[in-house]
PQR file with spaces between the fields and no chain letter, atoms N, CA, C, O and H, PARSE charges and radii, in Angstrom:
ATOM       1  N    MET     1       0.917   -1.278    0.218 -0.4000 1.5000
ATOM       2  CA   MET     1       0.057    0.105    0.035 -0.0000 2.0000
ATOM       3  C    MET     1       0.962    0.986   -0.124  0.5500 1.7000
ATOM       4  O    MET     1       1.981    0.799    0.541 -0.5500 1.4000
ATOM       5  N    SER     2       0.932    1.954   -0.833 -0.4000 1.5000
ATOM       6  CA   SER     2       1.468    3.196   -1.118 -0.0000 2.0000
ATOM       7  C    SER     2       1.076    4.445    0.169  0.5500 1.7000
ATOM       8  O    SER     2       0.058    4.332    0.850 -0.5500 1.4000
ATOM       9  H    SER     2       0.104    2.106   -1.373  0.4000 1.0000
ATOM      10  N    SER     3       1.789    5.288    0.297 -0.4000 1.5000
ATOM      11  CA   SER     3       1.432    6.326    1.206 -0.0000 2.0000
ATOM      12  C    SER     3       0.232    7.643    0.821  0.5500 1.7000
ATOM      13  O    SER     3      -0.413    8.463    1.474 -0.5500 1.4000
ATOM      14  H    SER     3       2.617    5.380   -0.257  0.4000 1.0000
ATOM      15  N    THR     4       0.363    7.340   -0.366 -0.4000 1.5000
ATOM      16  CA   THR     4      -1.210    8.036   -0.902 -0.0000 2.0000
ATOM      17  C    THR     4      -2.033    7.336   -0.521  0.5500 1.7000
ATOM      18  O    THR     4      -2.798    7.964    0.211 -0.5500 1.4000
ATOM      19  H    THR     4       0.887    6.674   -0.896  0.4000 1.0000
ATOM      20  N    GLU     5      -2.415    5.903   -0.674 -0.4000 1.5000
ATOM      21  CA   GLU     5      -3.332    5.065   -0.254 -0.0000 2.0000
ATOM      22  C    GLU     5      -3.979    4.910    1.236  0.5500 1.7000
ATOM      23  O    GLU     5      -5.071    4.452    1.572 -0.5500 1.4000
ATOM      24  H    GLU     5      -1.794    5.393   -1.269  0.4000 1.0000
ATOM      25  N    ARG     6      -2.869    5.480    2.041 -0.4000 1.5000
ATOM      26  CA   ARG     6      -3.074    5.541    3.533 -0.0000 2.0000
ATOM      27  C    ARG     6      -3.716    6.883    3.983  0.5500 1.7000
ATOM      28  O    ARG     6      -4.362    7.089    5.011 -0.5500 1.4000
ATOM      29  H    ARG     6      -1.982    5.852    1.768  0.4000 1.0000
ATOM      30  N    SER     7      -3.453    7.597    3.164 -0.4000 1.5000
ATOM      31  CA   SER     7      -3.570    9.177    3.830 -0.0000 2.0000
ATOM      32  C    SER     7      -4.958    9.368    4.191  0.5500 1.7000
ATOM      33  O    SER     7      -5.848    8.869    3.502 -0.5500 1.4000
ATOM      34  H    SER     7      -2.929    7.430    2.329  0.4000 1.0000
ATOM      35  N    PRO     8      -5.221   10.099    5.289 -0.5600 1.5000
ATOM      36  CA   PRO     8      -6.962   10.078    5.414  0.2800 2.0000
ATOM      37  C    PRO     8      -7.770   10.754    4.830  0.5500 1.7000
ATOM      38  O    PRO     8      -8.983   10.690    5.029 -0.5500 1.4000
ATOM      39  N    ALA     9      -7.178   11.549    3.972 -0.4000 1.5000
ATOM      40  CA   ALA     9      -8.103   12.300    2.844 -0.0000 2.0000
ATOM      41  C    ALA     9      -8.491   11.330    1.934  0.5500 1.7000
ATOM      42  O    ALA     9      -9.685   11.256    1.645 -0.5500 1.4000
ATOM      43  H    ALA     9      -6.193   11.601    3.810  0.4000 1.0000
ATOM      44  N    VAL    10      -7.447   10.347    1.283 -0.4000 1.5000
ATOM      45  CA   VAL    10      -7.748    9.264    0.169 -0.0000 2.0000
ATOM      46  C    VAL    10      -8.943    8.194    1.173  0.5500 1.7000
ATOM      47  O    VAL    10      -9.988    7.761    0.687 -0.5500 1.4000
ATOM      48  H    VAL    10      -6.477   10.407    1.518  0.4000 1.0000
ATOM      49  N    ILE    11      -8.552    7.961    2.425 -0.4000 1.5000
ATOM      50  CA   ILE    11      -9.542    6.917    3.017 -0.0000 2.0000
ATOM      51  C    ILE    11     -10.701    7.525    3.321  0.5500 1.7000
ATOM      52  O    ILE    11     -11.663    6.757    3.295 -0.5500 1.4000
ATOM      53  H    ILE    11      -7.703    8.312    2.820  0.4000 1.0000
ATOM      54  N    GLY    12     -10.955    8.716    3.619 -0.4000 1.5000
ATOM      55  CA   GLY    12     -12.245    9.451    3.347 -0.0000 2.0000
ATOM      56  C    GLY    12     -13.119    9.605    2.251  0.5500 1.7000
ATOM      57  O    GLY    12     -14.347    9.617    2.336 -0.5500 1.4000
ATOM      58  H    GLY    12     -10.173    9.339    3.640  0.4000 1.0000
ATOM      59  N    ARG    13     -12.324    9.745    1.014 -0.4000 1.5000
ATOM      60  CA   ARG    13     -12.777   10.158   -0.347 -0.0000 2.0000
ATOM      61  C    ARG    13     -13.215    8.532   -0.624  0.5500 1.7000
ATOM      62  O    ARG    13     -14.315    8.353   -1.145 -0.5500 1.4000
ATOM      63  H    ARG    13     -11.327    9.735    0.945  0.4000 1.0000
ATOM      64  N    ARG    14     -12.507    7.524   -0.339 -0.4000 1.5000
ATOM      65  CA   ARG    14     -12.838    6.135   -0.458 -0.0000 2.0000
ATOM      66  C    ARG    14     -14.138    5.673    0.164  0.5500 1.7000
ATOM      67  O    ARG    14     -15.094    5.243   -0.481 -0.5500 1.4000
ATOM      68  H    ARG    14     -11.613    7.669    0.085  0.4000 1.0000
ATOM      69  N    SER    15     -14.087    5.791    1.370 -0.4000 1.5000
ATOM      70  CA   SER    15     -15.578    5.705    2.307 -0.0000 2.0000
ATOM      71  C    SER    15     -16.610    6.577    1.467  0.5500 1.7000
ATOM      72  O    SER    15     -17.603    5.970    1.067 -0.5500 1.4000
ATOM      73  H    SER    15     -13.311    6.140    1.894  0.4000 1.0000
ATOM      74  N    SER    16     -16.535    7.474    1.257 -0.4000 1.5000
ATOM      75  CA   SER    16     -17.366    8.424    0.766 -0.0000 2.0000
ATOM      76  C    SER    16     -18.212    7.657   -0.359  0.5500 1.7000
ATOM      77  O    SER    16     -19.404    7.365   -0.458 -0.5500 1.4000
ATOM      78  H    SER    16     -15.729    7.967    1.583  0.4000 1.0000
ATOM      79  N    LEU    17     -17.080    7.457   -1.166 -0.4000 1.5000
ATOM      80  CA   LEU    17     -17.502    6.860   -2.715 -0.0000 2.0000
ATOM      81  C    LEU    17     -18.227    5.328   -2.134  0.5500 1.7000
ATOM      82  O    LEU    17     -19.346    4.922   -2.447 -0.5500 1.4000
ATOM      83  H    LEU    17     -16.112    7.694   -1.086  0.4000 1.0000
ATOM      84  N    GLU    18     -17.265    4.654   -1.234 -0.4000 1.5000
ATOM      85  CA   GLU    18     -18.115    3.290   -0.803 -0.0000 2.0000
ATOM      86  C    GLU    18     -19.461    3.474   -0.257  0.5500 1.7000
ATOM      87  O    GLU    18     -20.190    2.484   -0.316 -0.5500 1.4000
ATOM      88  H    GLU    18     -16.355    4.983   -0.980  0.4000 1.0000
ATOM      89  N    ARG    19     -19.937    4.547    0.264 -0.4000 1.5000
ATOM      90  CA   ARG    19     -20.983    4.897    1.029 -0.0000 2.0000
ATOM      91  C    ARG    19     -22.014    5.356   -0.077  0.5500 1.7000
ATOM      92  O    ARG    19     -23.189    5.023    0.078 -0.5500 1.4000
ATOM      93  H    ARG    19     -19.344    5.351    0.311  0.4000 1.0000
ATOM      94  N    GLU    20     -21.617    6.166   -1.284 -0.4000 1.5000
ATOM      95  CA   GLU    20     -22.444    6.302   -2.164 -0.0000 2.0000
ATOM      96  C    GLU    20     -22.838    5.217   -3.046  0.5500 1.7000
ATOM      97  O    GLU    20     -23.888    5.238   -3.689 -0.5500 1.4000
ATOM      98  H    GLU    20     -20.662    6.436   -1.410  0.4000 1.0000
ATOM      99  N    ARG    21     -21.756    3.999   -3.085 -0.4000 1.5000
ATOM     100  CA   ARG    21     -22.094    3.091   -4.138 -0.0000 2.0000
ATOM     101  C    ARG    21     -23.108    1.994   -3.398  0.5500 1.7000
ATOM     102  O    ARG    21     -23.833    1.224   -4.030 -0.5500 1.4000
ATOM     103  H    ARG    21     -20.903    3.981   -2.564  0.4000 1.0000
ATOM     104  N    GLU    22     -23.029    2.061   -1.928 -0.4000 1.5000
ATOM     105  CA   GLU    22     -23.723    1.012   -1.166 -0.0000 2.0000
ATOM     106  C    GLU    22     -25.290    1.498   -1.015  0.5500 1.7000
ATOM     107  O    GLU    22     -26.185    0.706   -0.720 -0.5500 1.4000
ATOM     108  H    GLU    22     -22.440    2.686   -1.414  0.4000 1.0000
ATOM     109  N    ARG    23     -25.510    2.927   -1.259 -0.4000 1.5000
ATOM     110  CA   ARG    23     -26.752    3.625   -1.430 -0.0000 2.0000
ATOM     111  C    ARG    23     -27.597    3.301   -2.691  0.5500 1.7000
ATOM     112  O    ARG    23     -28.794    3.035   -2.801 -0.5500 1.4000
ATOM     113  H    ARG    23     -24.783    3.570   -1.498  0.4000 1.0000
ATOM     114  N    GLU    24     -26.329    3.435   -3.863 -0.4000 1.5000
ATOM     115  CA   GLU    24     -27.012    3.120   -4.682 -0.0000 2.0000
ATOM     116  C    GLU    24     -27.365    1.791   -5.253  0.5500 1.7000
ATOM     117  O    GLU    24     -28.120    1.530   -6.189 -0.5500 1.4000
ATOM     118  H    GLU    24     -25.356    3.651   -3.774  0.4000 1.0000
ATOM     119  N    ARG    25     -26.663    1.013   -4.498 -0.4000 1.5000
ATOM     120  CA   ARG    25     -27.201   -0.623   -4.679 -0.0000 2.0000
ATOM     121  C    ARG    25     -28.505   -0.513   -3.886  0.5500 1.7000
ATOM     122  O    ARG    25     -29.469   -1.005   -4.471 -0.5500 1.4000
ATOM     123  H    ARG    25     -26.050    1.225   -3.737  0.4000 1.0000
ATOM     124  N    GLU    26     -28.801    0.128   -2.451 -0.4000 1.5000
ATOM     125  CA   GLU    26     -29.649    0.149   -1.973 -0.0000 2.0000
ATOM     126  C    GLU    26     -30.967    0.893   -2.666  0.5500 1.7000
ATOM     127  O    GLU    26     -32.037    1.024   -2.072 -0.5500 1.4000
ATOM     128  H    GLU    26     -28.017    0.528   -1.975  0.4000 1.0000
ATOM     129  N    GLY    27     -30.722    1.339   -3.970 -0.4000 1.5000
ATOM     130  CA   GLY    27     -31.400    2.210   -4.639 -0.0000 2.0000
ATOM     131  C    GLY    27     -31.806    3.867   -4.531  0.5500 1.7000
ATOM     132  O    GLY    27     -32.793    4.450   -4.978 -0.5500 1.4000
ATOM     133  H    GLY    27     -29.853    1.232   -4.452  0.4000 1.0000
ATOM     134  N    GLU    28     -30.629    4.391   -3.747 -0.4000 1.5000
ATOM     135  CA   GLU    28     -30.877    5.894   -3.687 -0.0000 2.0000
ATOM     136  C    GLU    28     -29.415    6.564   -3.808  0.5500 1.7000
ATOM     137  O    GLU    28     -28.622    6.465   -2.872 -0.5500 1.4000
ATOM     138  H    GLU    28     -29.827    3.917   -3.384  0.4000 1.0000
ATOM     139  N    SER    29     -29.176    7.065   -4.676 -0.4000 1.5000
ATOM     140  CA   SER    29     -28.172    7.771   -4.968 -0.0000 2.0000
ATOM     141  C    SER    29     -27.485    9.147   -4.132  0.5500 1.7000
ATOM     142  O    SER    29     -28.328    9.788   -3.505 -0.5500 1.4000
ATOM     143  H    SER    29     -29.820    7.145   -5.437  0.4000 1.0000
ATOM     144  N    GLU    30     -26.556    9.489   -4.080 -0.4000 1.5000
ATOM     145  CA   GLU    30     -26.111   10.907   -3.149 -0.0000 2.0000
ATOM     146  C    GLU    30     -26.814   11.922   -3.606  0.5500 1.7000
ATOM     147  O    GLU    30     -27.196   12.841   -2.881 -0.5500 1.4000
ATOM     148  H    GLU    30     -25.871    8.969   -4.589  0.4000 1.0000
ATOM     149  N    ARG    31     -27.057   11.838   -4.914 -0.4000 1.5000
ATOM     150  CA   ARG    31     -27.824   13.010   -5.617 -0.0000 2.0000
ATOM     151  C    ARG    31     -29.208   13.193   -5.022  0.5500 1.7000
ATOM     152  O    ARG    31     -29.720   14.238   -4.622 -0.5500 1.4000
ATOM     153  H    ARG    31     -26.747   11.092   -5.503  0.4000 1.0000
ATOM     154  N    GLU    32     -29.844   11.634   -5.052 -0.4000 1.5000
ATOM     155  CA   GLU    32     -31.240   11.525   -4.663 -0.0000 2.0000
ATOM     156  C    GLU    32     -31.318   12.056   -3.347  0.5500 1.7000
ATOM     157  O    GLU    32     -32.181   12.900   -3.107 -0.5500 1.4000
ATOM     158  H    GLU    32     -29.428   10.785   -5.377  0.4000 1.0000
ATOM     159  N    VAL    33     -30.422   11.621   -2.336 -0.4000 1.5000
ATOM     160  CA   VAL    33     -30.440   11.957   -0.876 -0.0000 2.0000
ATOM     161  C    VAL    33     -30.743   13.320   -0.998  0.5500 1.7000
ATOM     162  O    VAL    33     -31.902   13.710   -0.858 -0.5500 1.4000
ATOM     163  H    VAL    33     -29.721   10.935   -2.531  0.4000 1.0000
ATOM     164  N    ARG    34     -29.802   14.097   -1.249 -0.4000 1.5000
ATOM     165  CA   ARG    34     -29.845   15.522   -1.354 -0.0000 2.0000
ATOM     166  C    ARG    34     -31.050   16.186   -1.690  0.5500 1.7000
ATOM     167  O    ARG    34     -31.530   17.119   -1.047 -0.5500 1.4000
ATOM     168  H    ARG    34     -28.860   13.780   -1.362  0.4000 1.0000
ATOM     169  N    GLU    35     -31.545   15.659   -2.757 -0.4000 1.5000
ATOM     170  CA   GLU    35     -32.739   16.127   -3.379 -0.0000 2.0000
ATOM     171  C    GLU    35     -33.721   15.925   -2.715  0.5500 1.7000
ATOM     172  O    GLU    35     -34.647   16.733   -2.658 -0.5500 1.4000
ATOM     173  H    GLU    35     -31.154   14.901   -3.279  0.4000 1.0000
ATOM     174  N    ARG    36     -33.700   14.745   -2.054 -0.4000 1.5000
ATOM     175  CA   ARG    36     -34.798   14.277   -0.982 -0.0000 2.0000
ATOM     176  C    ARG    36     -34.989   15.312    0.255  0.5500 1.7000
ATOM     177  O    ARG    36     -36.047   15.782    0.673 -0.5500 1.4000
ATOM     178  H    ARG    36     -32.948   14.088   -2.100  0.4000 1.0000
ATOM     179  N    GLU    37     -33.475   15.567    0.793 -0.4000 1.5000
ATOM     180  CA   GLU    37     -33.349   16.247    1.982 -0.0000 2.0000
ATOM     181  C    GLU    37     -33.745   17.634    1.526  0.5500 1.7000
ATOM     182  O    GLU    37     -34.457   18.187    2.364 -0.5500 1.4000
ATOM     183  H    GLU    37     -32.615   15.186    0.454  0.4000 1.0000
ATOM     184  N    ARG    38     -33.464   18.462    0.305 -0.4000 1.5000
ATOM     185  CA   ARG    38     -33.850   19.518    0.080 -0.0000 2.0000
ATOM     186  C    ARG    38     -35.338   19.589   -0.213  0.5500 1.7000
ATOM     187  O    ARG    38     -35.858   20.669    0.066 -0.5500 1.4000
ATOM     188  H    ARG    38     -32.884   18.013   -0.375  0.4000 1.0000
ATOM     189  N    GLY    39     -36.036   18.753   -0.666 -0.4000 1.5000
ATOM     190  CA   GLY    39     -37.412   18.743   -0.586 -0.0000 2.0000
ATOM     191  C    GLY    39     -37.975   18.770    0.873  0.5500 1.7000
ATOM     192  O    GLY    39     -38.883   19.573    1.090 -0.5500 1.4000
ATOM     193  H    GLY    39     -35.613   17.876   -0.893  0.4000 1.0000
ATOM     194  N    GLU    40     -37.588   18.077    1.769 -0.4000 1.5000
ATOM     195  CA   GLU    40     -37.937   17.961    2.976 -0.0000 2.0000
ATOM     196  C    GLU    40     -37.574   19.274    3.927  0.5500 1.7000
ATOM     197  O    GLU    40     -38.300   19.450    4.905 -0.5500 1.4000
ATOM     198  H    GLU    40     -36.851   17.425    1.593  0.4000 1.0000
ATOM     199  N    ARG    41     -36.652   20.059    3.726 -0.4000 1.5000
ATOM     200  CA   ARG    41     -36.308   21.232    4.162 -0.0000 2.0000
ATOM     201  C    ARG    41     -37.506   22.172    3.515  0.5500 1.7000
ATOM     202  O    ARG    41     -38.331   22.737    4.233 -0.5500 1.4000
ATOM     203  H    ARG    41     -36.062   19.915    2.931  0.4000 1.0000
ATOM     204  N    GLU    42     -37.503   22.270    2.108 -0.4000 1.5000
ATOM     205  CA   GLU    42     -38.594   23.052    1.563 -0.0000 2.0000
ATOM     206  C    GLU    42     -39.598   22.807    1.768  0.5500 1.7000
ATOM     207  O    GLU    42     -40.339   23.763    1.535 -0.5500 1.4000
ATOM     208  H    GLU    42     -36.833   21.811    1.524  0.4000 1.0000
ATOM     209  N    ARG    43     -40.203   21.763    2.196 -0.4000 1.5000
ATOM     210  CA   ARG    43     -41.716   21.513    2.745 -0.0000 2.0000
ATOM     211  C    ARG    43     -41.793   21.952    3.914  0.5500 1.7000
ATOM     212  O    ARG    43     -42.764   22.672    4.150 -0.5500 1.4000
ATOM     213  H    ARG    43     -39.602   20.987    2.385  0.4000 1.0000
ATOM     214  N    ARG    44     -40.625   21.620    5.243 -0.4000 1.5000
ATOM     215  CA   ARG    44     -40.721   22.217    6.404 -0.0000 2.0000
ATOM     216  C    ARG    44     -41.017   23.862    6.335  0.5500 1.7000
ATOM     217  O    ARG    44     -41.887   24.381    7.035 -0.5500 1.4000
ATOM     218  H    ARG    44     -39.837   21.035    5.051  0.4000 1.0000
ATOM     219  N    GLU    45     -40.330   24.481    5.568 -0.4000 1.5000
ATOM     220  CA   GLU    45     -40.047   25.794    5.365 -0.0000 2.0000
ATOM     221  C    GLU    45     -41.313   26.513    5.124  0.5500 1.7000
ATOM     222  O    GLU    45     -41.647   27.581    5.637 -0.5500 1.4000
ATOM     223  H    GLU    45     -39.623   24.059    4.999  0.4000 1.0000
ATOM     224  N    ARG    46     -42.144   25.620    4.068 -0.4000 1.5000
ATOM     225  CA   ARG    46     -43.491   26.305    3.357 -0.0000 2.0000
ATOM     226  C    ARG    46     -44.559   25.981    4.746  0.5500 1.7000
ATOM     227  O    ARG    46     -45.563   26.643    5.005 -0.5500 1.4000
ATOM     228  H    ARG    46     -41.873   24.753    3.651  0.4000 1.0000
ATOM     229  N    GLU    47     -44.116   24.944    5.441 -0.4000 1.5000
ATOM     230  CA   GLU    47     -45.278   24.850    6.692 -0.0000 2.0000
ATOM     231  C    GLU    47     -45.323   25.905    7.770  0.5500 1.7000
ATOM     232  O    GLU    47     -46.287   26.417    8.340 -0.5500 1.4000
ATOM     233  H    GLU    47     -43.299   24.406    5.231  0.4000 1.0000
ATOM     234  N    ARG    48     -43.885   26.112    7.911 -0.4000 1.5000
ATOM     235  CA   ARG    48     -43.846   27.178    9.009 -0.0000 2.0000
ATOM     236  C    ARG    48     -44.286   28.604    8.496  0.5500 1.7000
ATOM     237  O    ARG    48     -44.745   29.426    9.288 -0.5500 1.4000
ATOM     238  H    ARG    48     -43.102   25.696    7.448  0.4000 1.0000
ATOM     239  N    GLU    49     -44.121   28.906    7.021 -0.4000 1.5000
ATOM     240  CA   GLU    49     -44.573   30.166    6.343 -0.0000 2.0000
ATOM     241  C    GLU    49     -46.210   30.421    6.696  0.5500 1.7000
ATOM     242  O    GLU    49     -46.804   31.454    7.006 -0.5500 1.4000
ATOM     243  H    GLU    49     -43.748   28.238    6.377  0.4000 1.0000
ATOM     244  N    ARG    50     -46.739   28.848    6.492 -0.4000 1.5000
ATOM     245  CA   ARG    50     -48.164   28.633    6.573 -0.0000 2.0000
ATOM     246  C    ARG    50     -48.558   29.207    8.085  0.5500 1.7000
ATOM     247  O    ARG    50     -49.363   30.087    8.389 -0.5500 1.4000
ATOM     248  H    ARG    50     -46.256   28.009    6.240  0.4000 1.0000
ATOM     249  N    GLU    51     -47.824   28.511    8.794 -0.4000 1.5000
ATOM     250  CA   GLU    51     -48.096   28.669   10.315 -0.0000 2.0000
ATOM     251  C    GLU    51     -48.062   30.213   10.824  0.5500 1.7000
ATOM     252  O    GLU    51     -48.883   30.600   11.657 -0.5500 1.4000
ATOM     253  H    GLU    51     -47.170   27.796    8.547  0.4000 1.0000
ATOM     254  N    ARG    52     -47.043   31.099   10.266 -0.4000 1.5000
ATOM     255  CA   ARG    52     -46.772   32.190   10.603 -0.0000 2.0000
ATOM     256  C    ARG    52     -47.867   33.132    9.975  0.5500 1.7000
ATOM     257  O    ARG    52     -48.303   34.089   10.614 -0.5500 1.4000
ATOM     258  H    ARG    52     -46.377   30.784    9.589  0.4000 1.0000
ATOM     259  N    GLU    53     -48.304   32.826    8.681 -0.4000 1.5000
ATOM     260  CA   GLU    53     -49.544   33.540    8.059 -0.0000 2.0000
ATOM     261  C    GLU    53     -50.887   33.313    9.074  0.5500 1.7000
ATOM     262  O    GLU    53     -51.768   34.131    9.340 -0.5500 1.4000
ATOM     263  H    GLU    53     -47.950   32.049    8.161  0.4000 1.0000
ATOM     264  N    ARG    54     -50.751   32.099    9.484 -0.4000 1.5000
ATOM     265  CA   ARG    54     -52.090   31.706   10.402 -0.0000 2.0000
ATOM     266  C    ARG    54     -52.112   32.631   11.674  0.5500 1.7000
ATOM     267  O    ARG    54     -53.035   33.305   12.132 -0.5500 1.4000
ATOM     268  H    ARG    54     -50.035   31.435    9.268  0.4000 1.0000
ATOM     269  N    GLU    55     -50.636   32.438   12.165 -0.4000 1.5000
ATOM     270  CA   GLU    55     -50.692   33.426   13.543 -0.0000 2.0000
ATOM     271  C    GLU    55     -50.924   34.997   13.042  0.5500 1.7000
ATOM     272  O    GLU    55     -51.661   35.722   13.710 -0.5500 1.4000
ATOM     273  H    GLU    55     -49.886   31.892   11.793  0.4000 1.0000
ATOM     274  N    ARG    56     -50.437   35.367   12.152 -0.4000 1.5000
ATOM     275  CA   ARG    56     -50.594   36.945   11.567 -0.0000 2.0000
ATOM     276  C    ARG    56     -52.434   37.021   11.391  0.5500 1.7000
ATOM     277  O    ARG    56     -53.157   37.994   11.607 -0.5500 1.4000
ATOM     278  H    ARG    56     -49.838   34.777   11.610  0.4000 1.0000
ATOM     279  N    GLU    57     -52.735   35.951   11.035 -0.4000 1.5000
ATOM     280  CA   GLU    57     -54.515   36.102   10.830 -0.0000 2.0000
ATOM     281  C    GLU    57     -55.313   36.306   12.221  0.5500 1.7000
ATOM     282  O    GLU    57     -56.236   37.084   12.463 -0.5500 1.4000
ATOM     283  H    GLU    57     -52.148   35.161   10.860  0.4000 1.0000
ATOM     284  N    ARG    58     -54.816   35.577   12.870 -0.4000 1.5000
ATOM     285  CA   ARG    58     -55.529   35.414   14.274 -0.0000 2.0000
ATOM     286  C    ARG    58     -54.786   36.589   15.221  0.5500 1.7000
ATOM     287  O    ARG    58     -54.995   36.677   16.431 -0.5500 1.4000
ATOM     288  H    ARG    58     -54.066   34.946   12.674  0.4000 1.0000
ATOM     289  N    GLU    59     -54.218   37.150   14.749 -0.4000 1.5000
ATOM     290  CA   GLU    59     -53.606   38.425   15.436 -0.0000 2.0000
ATOM     291  C    GLU    59     -54.317   39.554   14.828  0.5500 1.7000
ATOM     292  O    GLU    59     -54.687   40.460   15.574 -0.5500 1.4000
ATOM     293  H    GLU    59     -54.049   37.078   13.766  0.4000 1.0000
ATOM     294  N    ARG    60     -54.557   39.618   13.574 -0.4000 1.5000
ATOM     295  CA   ARG    60     -55.595   40.391   13.034 -0.0000 2.0000
ATOM     296  C    ARG    60     -56.962   40.344   13.439  0.5500 1.7000
ATOM     297  O    ARG    60     -57.571   41.398   13.625 -0.5500 1.4000
ATOM     298  H    ARG    60     -54.256   38.882   12.968  0.4000 1.0000
ATOM     299  N    GLU    61     -57.585   39.077   13.618 -0.4000 1.5000
ATOM     300  CA   GLU    61     -59.051   38.888   13.987 -0.0000 2.0000
ATOM     301  C    GLU    61     -59.046   39.493   15.595  0.5500 1.7000
ATOM     302  O    GLU    61     -59.968   40.186   16.025 -0.5500 1.4000
ATOM     303  H    GLU    61     -57.090   38.221   13.467  0.4000 1.0000
ATOM     304  N    ARG    62     -58.155   39.207   16.196 -0.4000 1.5000
ATOM     305  CA   ARG    62     -57.960   39.473   17.958 -0.0000 2.0000
ATOM     306  C    ARG    62     -58.180   41.082   17.876  0.5500 1.7000
ATOM     307  O    ARG    62     -59.018   41.687   18.545 -0.5500 1.4000
ATOM     308  H    ARG    62     -57.406   38.644   15.847  0.4000 1.0000
ATOM     309  N    ALA    63     -57.133   41.773   16.786 -0.4000 1.5000
ATOM     310  CA   ALA    63     -57.431   43.371   17.043 -0.0000 2.0000
ATOM     311  C    ALA    63     -58.709   43.855   16.605  0.5500 1.7000
ATOM     312  O    ALA    63     -59.191   44.923   16.984 -0.5500 1.4000
ATOM     313  H    ALA    63     -56.451   41.282   16.243  0.4000 1.0000
ATOM     314  N    GLU    64     -59.285   43.009   15.753 -0.4000 1.5000
ATOM     315  CA   GLU    64     -60.517   43.606   14.997 -0.0000 2.0000
ATOM     316  C    GLU    64     -61.319   43.734   16.285  0.5500 1.7000
ATOM     317  O    GLU    64     -61.737   44.812   16.705 -0.5500 1.4000
ATOM     318  H    GLU    64     -58.893   42.142   15.446  0.4000 1.0000
ATOM     319  N    LYS    65     -61.530   42.393   16.967 -0.4000 1.5000
ATOM     320  CA   LYS    65     -62.360   41.981   17.990 -0.0000 2.0000
ATOM     321  C    LYS    65     -62.141   43.134   19.131  0.5500 1.7000
ATOM     322  O    LYS    65     -63.098   43.701   19.657 -0.5500 1.4000
ATOM     323  H    LYS    65     -61.190   41.516   16.626  0.4000 1.0000
ATOM     324  N    ARG    66     -60.907   43.392   19.424 -0.4000 1.5000
ATOM     325  CA   ARG    66     -60.605   44.286   20.551 -0.0000 2.0000
ATOM     326  C    ARG    66     -61.382   45.898   20.220  0.5500 1.7000
ATOM     327  O    ARG    66     -61.932   46.607   21.063 -0.5500 1.4000
ATOM     328  H    ARG    66     -60.129   42.931   18.996  0.4000 1.0000
ATOM     329  N    GLU    67     -61.259   46.126   19.062 -0.4000 1.5000
ATOM     330  CA   GLU    67     -61.504   47.412   18.255 -0.0000 2.0000
ATOM     331  C    GLU    67     -62.888   47.661   18.347  0.5500 1.7000
ATOM     332  O    GLU    67     -63.405   48.754   18.574 -0.5500 1.4000
ATOM     333  H    GLU    67     -60.813   45.549   18.377  0.4000 1.0000
ATOM     334  N    ARG    68     -63.689   46.155   18.081 -0.4000 1.5000
ATOM     335  CA   ARG    68     -65.172   46.487   18.098 -0.0000 2.0000
ATOM     336  C    ARG    68     -65.375   46.405   19.403  0.5500 1.7000
ATOM     337  O    ARG    68     -66.129   47.324   19.721 -0.5500 1.4000
ATOM     338  H    ARG    68     -63.269   45.266   17.896  0.4000 1.0000
ATOM     339  N    GLU    69     -65.088   45.782   20.286 -0.4000 1.5000
ATOM     340  CA   GLU    69     -65.455   46.066   21.810 -0.0000 2.0000
ATOM     341  C    GLU    69     -65.246   47.226   22.217  0.5500 1.7000
ATOM     342  O    GLU    69     -66.091   47.678   22.990 -0.5500 1.4000
ATOM     343  H    GLU    69     -64.475   45.035   20.028  0.4000 1.0000
ATOM     344  N    ARG    70     -64.048   48.116   21.843 -0.4000 1.5000
ATOM     345  CA   ARG    70     -63.731   49.346   22.305 -0.0000 2.0000
ATOM     346  C    ARG    70     -64.693   50.571   21.849  0.5500 1.7000
ATOM     347  O    ARG    70     -65.060   51.551   22.497 -0.5500 1.4000
ATOM     348  H    ARG    70     -63.362   47.749   21.215  0.4000 1.0000
ATOM     349  N    SER    71     -65.013   50.133   20.342 -0.4000 1.5000
ATOM     350  CA   SER    71     -66.078   50.810   19.706 -0.0000 2.0000
ATOM     351  C    SER    71     -67.364   50.838   20.458  0.5500 1.7000
ATOM     352  O    SER    71     -67.817   51.963   20.671 -0.5500 1.4000
ATOM     353  H    SER    71     -64.715   49.337   19.815  0.4000 1.0000
ATOM     354  N    SER    72     -68.288   49.438   21.065 -0.4000 1.5000
ATOM     355  CA   SER    72     -69.337   49.304   21.675 -0.0000 2.0000
ATOM     356  C    SER    72     -69.379   50.022   22.836  0.5500 1.7000
ATOM     357  O    SER    72     -70.426   50.564   23.189 -0.5500 1.4000
ATOM     358  H    SER    72     -67.920   48.525   20.892  0.4000 1.0000
ATOM     359  N    LEU    73     -68.157   50.110   23.611 -0.4000 1.5000
ATOM     360  CA   LEU    73     -68.304   50.713   24.697 -0.0000 2.0000
ATOM     361  C    LEU    73     -68.276   52.369   24.965  0.5500 1.7000
ATOM     362  O    LEU    73     -68.663   53.017   25.938 -0.5500 1.4000
ATOM     363  H    LEU    73     -67.306   49.669   23.325  0.4000 1.0000
ATOM     364  N    GLU    74     -67.606   52.824   23.590 -0.4000 1.5000
ATOM     365  CA   GLU    74     -67.690   54.454   23.410 -0.0000 2.0000
ATOM     366  C    GLU    74     -69.208   54.866   23.605  0.5500 1.7000
ATOM     367  O    GLU    74     -69.541   55.852   24.263 -0.5500 1.4000
ATOM     368  H    GLU    74     -67.292   52.297   22.800  0.4000 1.0000
ATOM     369  N    ILE    75     -70.075   54.031   22.981 -0.4000 1.5000
ATOM     370  CA   ILE    75     -71.475   54.407   22.431 -0.0000 2.0000
ATOM     371  C    ILE    75     -71.962   54.482   23.638  0.5500 1.7000
ATOM     372  O    ILE    75     -73.145   54.775   23.810 -0.5500 1.4000
ATOM     373  H    ILE    75     -69.804   53.231   22.446  0.4000 1.0000
């Protein structure tokens, strides 16, 4: 075994390639993993944005209700 083959960088790269080959054998390539993870992150972000919008809507409704109550007390 040459010194190049034993270097940590080569070992790490080899194990990364081996892991990718194993995932491909299992039916999911590194690219597919990244795409799936990106899709999951995007889905979670969309859900967080929907929740923020729902909270803004609830706050608007509370503010309108407070305003109606305040107006009815002034009469």
